[in-house]
C-alpha positions in Angstrom: 4.3 -70.4 -1.2 5.7 -72.2 -4.2 4.6 -75.8 -4.6 7.3 -78.4 -3.9 8.1 -80.7 -6.8 8.3 -84.5 -6.6 11.6 -86.1 -6.0 13.6 -86.7 -9.2 15.9 -89.8 -9.1 18.5 -88.0 -11.1 18.9 -85.6 -8.1 20.0 -88.3 -5.7 23.7 -87.5 -6.0 25.0 -84.4 -4.3 23.5 -80.9 -4.1 26.2 -78.8 -5.8 25.8 -76.9 -9.0 22.3 -75.7 -9.7 21.2 -76.5 -6.2 23.7 -74.5 -4.2 23.9 -70.8 -3.9 27.3 -69.1 -4.6 28.9 -67.8 -1.4 28.7 -64.3 -2.9 24.9 -64.6 -3.0 24.6 -65.8 0.6 22.6 -62.8 1.7 20.2 -63.2 -1.2 19.9 -66.9 -0.2 18.9 -66.0 3.3 16.4 -63.4 2.1 14.8 -65.8 -0.4 14.6 -68.6 2.1 13.0 -66.4 4.8 10.4 -65.2 2.3 9.8 -68.7 1.0 9.0 -70.2 4.4 6.9 -67.3 5.5 9.3 -65.7 8.0 8.9 -62.5 5.9 5.5 -61.6 4.6 4.5 -59.5 1.6 6.2 -59.3 -1.8 9.8 -60.6 -2.1 12.2 -57.7 -1.4 14.8 -56.7 -3.9 17.8 -59.1 -3.6 21.0 -57.6 -2.0 24.0 -57.2 -4.1 26.5 -60.0 -4.4 29.9 -59.6 -2.8 33.3 -61.1 -3.2 34.9 -63.9 -1.2 34.3 -63.7 2.6 35.8 -65.6 5.5 33.4 -67.3 7.9 33.3 -64.4 10.4 32.6 -61.8 7.6 30.0 -64.1 6.1 28.2 -64.5 9.4 28.2 -60.8 9.9 26.7 -60.2 6.4 24.0 -62.7 7.1 23.2 -61.1 10.4 23.0 -57.6 9.0 20.7 -59.0 6.2 18.5 -60.8 8.7 18.0 -58.0 11.2 15.9 -55.7 9.0 13.8 -58.6 7.9 12.9 -59.4 11.6 14.6 -62.7 11.3 17.0 -64.2 14.0 20.0 -66.1 12.9 21.3 -68.8 15.3 24.7 -70.3 14.4 25.0 -74.0 15.3 28.2 -75.9 15.4 28.0 -79.0 13.3 30.1 -82.2 13.6 30.6 -85.0 11.2 28.7 -87.6 13.3 25.8 -85.3 14.2 25.2 -84.1 10.6 22.5 -86.6 9.6 20.4 -85.8 12.7 20.9 -82.1 12.1 19.8 -82.4 8.5 16.7 -84.4 9.5 15.6 -81.9 12.1 16.7 -78.5 10.7 14.9 -76.1 8.5 14.7 -73.4 7.6 18.5 -73.2 7.7 21.6 -72.3 5.7 24.4 -74.8 5.4 27.9 -73.9 4.2 29.4 -76.4 1.7 33.0 -77.5 2.3 35.9 -75.5 0.9 33.7 -72.5 0.2 31.8 -74.3 -2.5 28.6 -72.4 -1.8 25.5 -72.2 0.5 22.7 -74.7 0.7 19.3 -73.2 1.6 17.4 -75.9 3.4 13.6 -75.4 3.5 12.7 -78.5 5.4 14.8 -81.5 6.5 13.9 -85.1 6.9 15.2 -88.6 7.5 14.9 -89.7 3.9 14.4 -86.6 1.8 14.9 -82.8 2.2 13.7 -79.8 0.4 16.2 -77.1 -0.8 15.6 -73.7 -2.3 17.7 -73.3 -5.4 19.4 -70.1 -6.7 16.4 -69.8 -9.1 14.2 -69.6 -6.0 12.4 -72.8 -6.8 12.2 -75.7 -4.2 14.0 -78.9 -5.0 13.6 -82.2 -3.3 16.7 -84.2 -2.7 17.7 -87.4 -0.9 18.8 -86.6 2.6 21.8 -88.9 2.5 23.0 -87.1 -0.7 22.8 -83.8 1.1 24.7 -85.1 4.1 27.4 -86.5 1.8 27.7 -83.1 0.0 28.0 -81.2 3.3 30.7 -83.5 4.8 34.3 -82.6 4.0 36.9 -85.4 4.1 39.1 -84.3 7.0 41.9 -86.9 6.4 42.3 -88.3 2.8 44.7 -90.9 4.1 42.0 -92.5 6.3 39.7 -92.4 3.3 42.2 -94.3 1.2 42.6 -96.9 3.9 38.9 -97.4 4.2 38.6 -97.9 0.4 41.4 -100.6 0.5 39.5 -102.4 3.3 36.3 -102.3 1.4 38.1 -103.6 -1.7 39.5 -106.5 0.3 36.0 -107.3 1.8 34.4 -107.5 -1.7 31.1 -106.1 -0.6 28.1 -105.4 -2.8 27.7 -101.8 -3.9 24.9 -101.1 -1.5 26.6 -102.7 1.5 29.9 -101.1 0.5 28.3 -97.6 0.7 26.6 -98.3 4.0 29.9 -99.7 5.5 31.9 -96.7 4.2 29.5 -94.3 5.7 29.5 -96.1 9.1 33.3 -96.2 9.2 33.6 -92.5 8.3 31.0 -91.5 10.8 32.9 -93.4 13.5 36.3 -92.2 12.5 35.4 -88.5 12.1 32.5 -88.3 14.6 33.9 -85.4 16.6 35.4 -83.6 13.6 33.9 -80.1 13.3 32.3 -79.0 10.0 31.2 -75.6 8.7 28.7 -73.5 10.7 25.0 -74.0 10.2 22.7 -71.0 10.5 19.1 -71.6 11.8 16.5 -69.1 10.8 13.5 -68.1 12.9 11.5 -65.0 13.7 13.2 -62.5 15.9 12.0 -62.6 19.5 11.7 -58.8 19.5 8.7 -58.9 17.1 5.3 -58.0 18.6 4.0 -60.7 20.9 0.6 -60.8 19.2 2.5 -61.7 16.0 4.4 -64.5 17.8 1.1 -65.9 19.0 -0.4 -65.8 15.5 2.6 -67.7 14.1 2.0 -70.5 16.6 -1.6 -70.8 15.5 -2.9 -69.7 18.9 -5.6 -67.4 17.5 -6.9 -70.1 15.1 -7.2 -72.6 17.9 -8.7 -70.0 20.1 -11.5 -69.3 17.6 -12.1 -73.1 17.4 -12.3 -73.2 21.2 -14.9 -70.5 21.3 -16.9 -72.1 18.5 -16.8 -75.5 20.2 -17.8 -74.0 23.5 -20.8 -72.2 21.9 -21.9 -75.4 20.2 -21.6 -77.3 23.5 -23.7 -74.6 25.4 -26.3 -74.5 22.6 -26.6 -78.3 22.6 -27.0 -78.2 26.4 -29.7 -75.5 26.1 -31.4 -77.4 23.4 -31.5 -80.7 25.4 -33.2 -79.1 28.3 -35.6 -77.2 26.0 -36.7 -80.5 24.6 -37.1 -82.0 28.1 -39.0 -78.9 29.3 -41.2 -78.7 26.2 -42.2 -82.3 26.6 -42.9 -82.0 30.3 -44.9 -78.8 30.0 -46.9 -80.2 27.1 -47.6 -83.3 29.1 -45.8 -85.5 26.6 -43.9 -88.3 28.3 -43.6 -90.6 25.3 -40.3 -92.2 24.4 -39.7 -89.9 21.4 -39.1 -86.9 23.6 -36.9 -88.8 26.0 -34.9 -90.2 23.1 -34.4 -86.7 21.6 -33.3 -85.4 25.0 -30.8 -88.3 25.4 -29.5 -87.9 21.9 -28.8 -84.2 22.5 -27.0 -85.0 25.7 -24.9 -87.6 24.0 -24.1 -85.0 21.3 -22.8 -82.7 23.9 -20.1 -85.2 25.0 -18.0 -85.0 21.8 -18.5 -81.2 21.8 -17.2 -81.0 25.3 -14.2 -83.3 24.4 -13.4 -81.0 21.6 -13.5 -78.0 24.0 -11.1 -79.8 26.3 -8.7 -80.6 23.4 -8.8 -77.0 22.1 -8.3 -75.6 25.6 -5.2 -77.8 26.2 -3.8 -76.9 22.7 -4.3 -73.2 23.2 -2.7 -73.3 26.7 0.4 -75.2 25.3 0.9 -72.9 22.3 0.4 -69.6 24.2 2.5 -70.8 27.2 5.4 -71.9 24.9 5.3 -68.5 23.2 5.3 -66.7 26.5 8.2 -68.8 27.9 10.3 -68.1 24.8 9.7 -64.4 25.2 10.6 -64.4 28.9 13.7 -66.5 28.3 15.0 -64.1 25.7 14.2 -61.2 28.0 16.1 -62.8 30.9 19.2 -63.1 28.7 19.0 -59.5 27.4 17.9 -57.6 30.5 20.3 -55.0 31.7 22.2 -56.3 34.8 21.9 -53.0 36.6 18.1 -53.3 36.6 18.4 -56.3 38.8 21.4 -55.3 41.0 19.2 -53.7 43.6 17.3 -56.9 44.2 18.2 -59.6 46.7 18.0 -63.3 46.3 14.4 -63.4 47.6 13.2 -60.8 45.1 14.9 -62.6 42.3 13.3 -65.9 43.4 9.9 -64.3 43.5 10.4 -62.9 40.0 11.2 -66.4 38.8 8.2 -67.9 40.5 5.9 -65.3 39.2 6.9 -66.1 35.6 5.2 -69.5 36.0 2.2 -67.8 37.7 1.7 -65.5 34.8 1.6 -68.3 32.3 -0.9 -70.4 34.3 -3.3 -67.7 35.4 -3.2 -65.6 32.3 -4.0 -68.4 29.9 -6.5 -70.1 32.1 -8.2 -66.8 33.1 -8.4 -65.6 29.5 -10.0 -68.9 28.4 -12.5 -68.9 31.2 -13.3 -65.2 30.5 -14.2 -66.1 26.9 -16.4 -69.0 28.1 -18.2 -66.7 30.5 -18.8 -64.0 27.9 -20.2 -66.5 25.4 -22.4 -68.0 28.1 -23.6 -64.6 29.2 -24.6 -63.8 25.6 -26.5 -67.1 25.2 -28.2 -66.6 28.6 -29.2 -63.0 27.7 -30.8 -64.4 24.5 -32.7 -67.0 26.6 -33.8 -64.5 29.2 -35.0 -62.1 26.6 -37.2 -65.0 25.3 -38.6 -65.7 28.8 -41.0 -64.1 31.2 -38.7 -61.3 32.3 -37.8 -60.1 28.7 -35.7 -57.0 28.4 -36.0 -56.2 32.2 -34.2 -59.5 33.0 -31.5 -58.7 30.4 -31.0 -55.2 31.9 -30.7 -56.7 35.4 -28.1 -59.2 34.1 -26.1 -56.3 32.7 -26.3 -54.4 35.9 -25.2 -57.3 38.0 -22.3 -58.0 35.5 -21.1 -54.4 35.9 -21.4 -54.6 39.6 -19.3 -57.8 39.5 -16.6 -56.1 37.5 -16.5 -53.2 39.9 -16.1 -55.5 42.9 -13.5 -57.5 41.1 -11.5 -54.3 40.4 -11.6 -53.2 44.0 -10.7 -56.7 45.2 -7.7 -56.6 42.8 -6.5 -53.4 44.3 -6.7 -54.8 47.8 -5.0 -58.0 46.7 -2.2 -55.9 45.1 -1.5 -54.2 48.4 -1.5 -57.5 50.3 0.7 -59.2 47.6 3.3 -56.4 48.0 3.5 -57.0 51.7 3.6 -60.8 51.3 6.4 -60.6 48.7 8.4 -58.2 50.9 8.1 -60.7 53.8 9.1 -63.6 51.5 12.1 -61.7 50.3 13.2 -61.0 53.9 12.7 -64.6 54.8 14.9 -65.9 51.9 17.6 -63.4 52.8 17.5 -64.5 56.4 17.7 -68.1 55.4 20.7 -67.5 53.1 22.5 -65.6 55.9 21.4 -67.8 58.8 24.9 -68.8 59.7 26.0 -65.1 60.0 22.9 -64.3 62.0 23.6 -67.3 64.3 27.0 -66.1 65.3 26.7 -62.3 64.9 23.2 -61.3 65.8 21.7 -61.4 69.3 19.0 -63.9 69.7 16.4 -61.4 70.9 16.9 -59.4 67.6 16.4 -62.4 65.2 12.7 -61.6 64.7 12.8 -57.8 65.1 10.1 -56.2 63.0 8.4 -59.5 62.0 5.4 -59.0 64.2 4.7 -55.5 62.8 5.1 -56.8 59.2 2.7 -59.8 60.0 0.1 -57.5 61.6 0.2 -55.2 58.6 -0.1 -58.1 56.1 -3.0 -59.6 58.2 -4.9 -56.3 58.1 -4.5 -56.1 54.4 -5.6 -59.7 54.0 -8.8 -59.2 56.0 -9.8 -56.2 53.8 -9.0 -58.2 50.7 -11.0 -61.2 52.0 -14.1 -59.1 52.5 -14.0 -57.9 48.9 -13.3 -61.4 47.6 -16.3 -62.7 49.6 -18.5 -60.1 48.0 -17.1 -61.1 44.5 -17.9 -64.7 45.1 -21.4 -63.9 46.4 -22.3 -62.1 43.2 -23.8 -65.1 41.3 -25.9 -65.9 44.4 -27.1 -62.3 44.5 -28.1 -62.6 40.8 -30.2 -65.7 41.5 -32.0 -63.9 44.4 -32.6 -60.8 42.4 -33.6 -62.5 39.2 -36.1 -64.9 41.0 -37.5 -61.9 42.9 -38.0 -60.1 39.6 -40.1 -63.1 38.4 -42.3 -63.1 41.5 -45.0 -60.6 40.4 -45.4 -62.3 37.0 -45.7 -65.7 38.7 -48.2 -64.5 41.3 -50.4 -62.6 38.9 -50.3 -65.4 36.3 -49.8 -62.9 33.5 -47.3 -65.1 31.7 -47.4 -68.6 30.6 -45.7 -71.5 32.4 -43.5 -72.0 29.3 -42.2 -68.4 29.6 -41.5 -68.9 33.3 -39.6 -72.1 32.5 -37.5 -70.4 29.9 -36.7 -67.6 32.3 -35.7 -70.0 35.0 -33.4 -71.8 32.6 -31.9 -68.5 31.5 -31.2 -67.3 35.0 -29.5 -70.6 35.9 -27.4 -70.4 32.8 -26.5 -66.8 33.7 -25.6 -67.8 37.2 -23.2 -70.4 35.8 -21.7 -67.7 33.5 -21.3 -65.2 36.3 -19.6 -67.9 38.4 -17.1 -68.5 35.6 -16.6 -64.7 35.3 -15.7 -64.6 39.0 -13.1 -67.3 38.5 -11.8 -65.5 35.4 -11.4 -62.1 37.1 -9.6 -63.8 40.0 -7.2 -65.6 37.7 -6.6 -62.5 35.5 -6.1 -60.4 38.7 -3.5 -62.8 39.9 -1.8 -62.8 36.5 -1.8 -58.9 36.5 -0.1 -59.0 40.0 2.5 -61.5 38.8 3.0 -59.5 35.6 4.3 -56.5 37.6 7.3 -58.7 38.4 7.7 -60.3 35.0 7.1 -57.3 32.8 10.8 -56.1 32.8 11.8 -59.5 31.4 9.1 -59.3 28.7 10.1 -55.8 27.7 13.8 -56.7 27.6 13.2 -59.1 24.7 12.8 -56.2 22.4 16.3 -54.9 23.1 18.3 -55.9 20.1 22.1 -55.9 20.7 24.1 -54.0 18.1 25.4 -56.4 15.3 28.8 -54.7 15.1 31.2 -55.0 12.1 32.8 -58.1 10.7 35.9 -59.4 12.4 38.0 -58.8 9.3 36.8 -55.2 9.1 37.5 -54.6 12.8 41.0 -56.1 12.4 41.8 -53.9 9.4 40.4 -50.8 11.1 42.7 -51.3 14.1 46.4 -51.0 14.2 49.1 -52.6 16.3 50.1 -49.0 17.4 46.6 -48.4 18.7 46.0 -49.0 22.4 44.2 -52.2 23.0 41.8 -50.4 25.5 41.4 -46.6 25.7 39.0 -44.9 28.1 38.3 -41.2 27.8 36.6 -39.1 30.5 34.5 -42.0 31.8 31.7 -41.2 34.3 29.1 -43.5 35.7 26.1 -43.0 38.0 24.1 -45.9 39.4 20.4 -45.8 38.9 18.7 -44.0 41.8 21.9 -42.5 43.2 22.6 -38.8 43.3 26.4 -39.0 43.3 28.4 -40.7 40.5 30.6 -43.8 41.2 33.1 -42.7 38.5 34.0 -39.2 37.4 36.2 -38.3 34.4 38.3 -41.5 34.4 40.8 -41.9 31.6 42.8 -45.0 31.0 45.1 -46.5 28.3 46.2 -50.1 28.0 48.7 -51.3 25.5 49.1 -54.9 24.5 51.0 -56.9 27.0 50.3 -54.5 29.9 49.6 -55.7 33.4 47.5 -53.2 35.4 46.6 -53.4 39.1 43.6 -51.3 40.1 43.6 -50.7 43.9 41.2 -48.6 46.0 38.9 -48.7 49.0 35.5 -50.3 48.9 33.0 -48.2 47.0 35.6 -46.4 45.0 34.2 -47.7 41.7 36.8 -50.4 40.9 34.2 -53.1 40.0 32.1 -50.5 38.1 35.1 -49.7 36.0 35.9 -53.4 35.4 32.3 -53.9 34.3 32.5 -51.0 31.8 35.7 -52.3 30.4 34.1 -55.7 29.9 31.0 -54.3 28.2 28.6 -55.3 31.0 27.8 -51.6 31.7 27.7 -48.5 29.5 29.2 -45.3 30.9 26.9 -42.4 31.6 29.5 -40.1 29.9 32.7 -40.6 28.1 34.0 -43.2 25.6 35.6 -46.7 25.7 37.5 -47.9 22.7 38.9 -51.3 21.9 41.6 -51.2 19.2 40.2 -47.8 18.4 36.6 -49.1 17.9 33.6 -48.3 20.1 30.8 -50.5 21.5 28.3 -49.9 18.7 30.9 -50.7 16.1 32.1 -53.9 17.6 28.7 -55.0 18.9 28.0 -57.0 22.1 29.5 -60.3 20.8 32.5 -58.7 19.3 33.4 -56.8 22.5 32.9 -59.8 24.7 35.1 -61.9 22.5 37.9 -59.5 23.1 37.4 -58.8 26.9 36.9 -61.6 29.4 35.8 -60.7 32.9 35.9 -62.8 36.1 33.4 -60.9 38.4 33.6 -60.7 42.1 33.0 -63.9 44.0 29.4 -63.1 45.0 28.5 -62.3 41.4 30.2 -65.3 39.9 28.5 -68.7 39.9 29.0 -72.4 39.2 26.2 -73.6 37.1 24.6 -76.9 38.2 26.3 -78.7 35.3 29.5 -80.5 34.6 32.9 -79.1 35.4 33.6 -79.2 31.7 30.6 -77.0 31.0 31.6 -74.5 33.7 35.1 -74.2 32.4 34.3 -74.0 28.7 30.9 -72.3 28.7 32.6 -69.2 27.1 33.8 -71.2 24.1 31.8 -72.5 21.1 29.8 -75.5 22.3 30.4 -78.4 22.3 34.1 -78.0 22.7 36.6 -80.2 20.9 39.3 -82.5 22.3 42.0 -79.9 22.1 39.9 -77.5 24.2 39.4 -80.2 26.8 43.1 -80.8 26.9 43.8 -77.1 27.3 41.3 -77.0 30.3 43.1 -80.0 32.0 46.5 -78.3 31.5 45.2 -75.0 32.9 43.7 -76.8 36.0 47.1 -78.4 36.6 48.8 -74.9 36.4 46.3 -73.6 39.0 47.0 -76.5 41.4 43.6 -78.2 40.7 45.0 -81.3 39.1 44.5 -83.4 42.4 40.9 -82.1 42.6 40.2 -83.3 39.1 41.8 -86.7 39.9 39.5 -87.1 42.9 36.4 -86.5 40.9 35.0 -89.9 39.7 33.8 -88.5 36.4 36.6 -86.1 35.8 35.6 -83.1 33.7 32.1 -84.6 33.4 31.6 -84.5 37.2 28.5 -82.5 38.2 29.5 -79.4 40.3 27.7 -76.5 42.0 24.4 -76.8 43.9 23.5 -80.5 44.3 26.8 -81.6 42.8 30.4 -81.9 43.9 31.0 -79.3 46.6 34.0 -77.0 46.0 35.7 -74.8 48.6 35.9 -71.0 48.3 39.4 -71.1 46.9 38.7 -73.9 44.5 35.7 -72.0 43.1 37.9 -68.8 42.7 40.4 -70.8 40.6 37.6 -72.3 38.5 36.4 -68.7 37.8 39.9 -67.7 36.9 40.3 -70.7 34.6 37.0 -69.9 32.9 38.1 -66.4 32.1 41.5 -67.4 30.8 40.1 -70.2 28.6 38.0 -67.7 26.6 41.2 -66.7 24.8 40.3 -63.0 25.0 42.8 -60.2 24.3 42.1 -58.6 27.6 41.4 -60.4 30.9 39.9 -58.5 33.8 40.0 -60.2 37.2 37.8 -58.6 39.9 38.9 -59.7 43.4 39.7 -63.2 42.0 42.7 -63.8 44.2 41.1 -62.6 47.5 40.3 -66.1 48.8 43.7 -67.7 48.1 46.4 -68.6 50.5 49.9 -67.1 49.8 51.3 -70.2 48.0 48.2 -70.7 45.8 48.0 -67.0 45.2 51.5 -66.9 43.8 50.7 -69.9 41.6 47.5 -68.4 40.3 49.0 -65.0 39.6 51.9 -66.6 37.7 49.4 -68.6 35.6 47.3 -65.5 34.8 50.4 -63.6 33.8 51.5 -66.4 31.4 48.0 -66.9 29.9 46.6 -63.4 29.6 47.7 -61.3 26.7 46.7 -58.1 28.6 45.8 -58.3 32.2 43.8 -56.1 34.6 43.6 -57.1 38.2 41.2 -55.4 40.7 42.1 -55.6 44.3 41.9 -54.0 47.7 45.1 -52.2 48.8 
């Protein structure tokens, strides 16, 4: 990596000119920045060709298509005038767009006082952070700027105080004014997990942990060797005691270093695993989870934390046990038992692993039964009101006794094998001491060799005890992993990038149907018969389409396909003549907004503002908040908003302001309409509304939606 030069006072004003990349070379700037900061290894790749002027959407698409082959993820972040100093201080690596298309700034590392940029010559440049912020800020209203200058002239401030006052006034006046998009760079989550762990420094810390643990064990062995040597030699003078105490004292900092390394490794590995699972949870196909109930989903979420805790702790303890077994084998080989003692240790270790494997299989069977009962319990708790009024009392617990008896039988079998596993270190002590019996009785070995052997077998017993705990933790992690693995694997599913918005707009025509479905078929996973067969559909701009049909006829499946939540088994869906791979996931969902059925739609435990505008760029501006208030009034929710003490900032959902069924339905409708999509699909959205409110909501949807599809029962 190139060395960063010292700050030059002449570089304190602005970052334009030689320090900014032309917008035509934005892709090259991304490539050079990713290589410079180490996101891309090896030699620097050939720079991509420069292009002409691009709008912001086309520029972002070019950056994304450049980042994808490099294994780099690009995260757009909305910047505002008042937040820009904090963003510059914490960002990096990142690309900032200069105002008025003046170019691209490649930020290597931000800071409160200075920042490091990568210039078009691929050399790092250190600049003053305030100068960078000033260059990135566009003056939204020149009239306000002129007024501020007149006020400053009248105040007759010094140059330094004048600049600070100007910056403070501008920051307050334009605090919420949006600026150009910032693109954060980081490694793509789809990269191999081992590589992600390496980037966090986990393996380096892990090597340090093993080394520190070995040093701690060797110091402990050395301390008791000194004590035993002195005792067996009949030397009780203070020199031997002092040496023993010094070795014990030396073990304290070594043990503290082990604890520090262990906590650091756990934090780094746990953070990497959490990031991977979060990305997977956001990318997993919805159909893979549709067959699960609330209880199964809850168990999946709980097992994610179990994997992190048990996998990391079990792996570390396993490393400790292996290192201690190696040291104990060396000590045993030096003692009275020699090679026979080492062979016995190996045999006991293999037996322990066999018992651990069998115990894991028994635990897996018991866990499946336990999770099944937990899922049933959660489902019963959720539906307790329905069961209370609909189900006979004598049927409330049907089948529970049989399930409990089955789980109890599996638990007893598992407990027997677990008891055998935990007894293995004790069995080792009995066998190893028995193996020393003949030598001790015959007196064929020295007392010193016997003492070494006893120390070795005690150390081996400690190592075997740790191995028991390690196998238990790793077995529990493996069981939890069966529930979490789909989330982990889903992180590698990269959504298609699609084409730039400008290219998509130029490829489409006003004469092209807004949505066209050709011979659509869809079969749910695990079902023999398809839900949809050879469905064709054409929607022109401004159409209002009502989809009616009995339950199970495939209405919601078709709605999900139109919204891009599902891909058809056969057939083709086109939006403005372009298919899913061409538009990409983001491009498709910007064009089609879906309000799913009530049981699949949710109020997030957040503010009403967030629940309404979560489909917009975040944070929303004042105009978007005004639009949300206006839409709530149109839907008859104005009085509800007035009753809320915090207005749009009122917490709603679980643990917050409780909304009725009809109020939730209208919130879901408002959320879909506020996305500003070309096509709005409403799946059973009006089912819970009374006739007066229904008429009001339908009229609002017809006014607001450019093209409208309503799914309803006949």
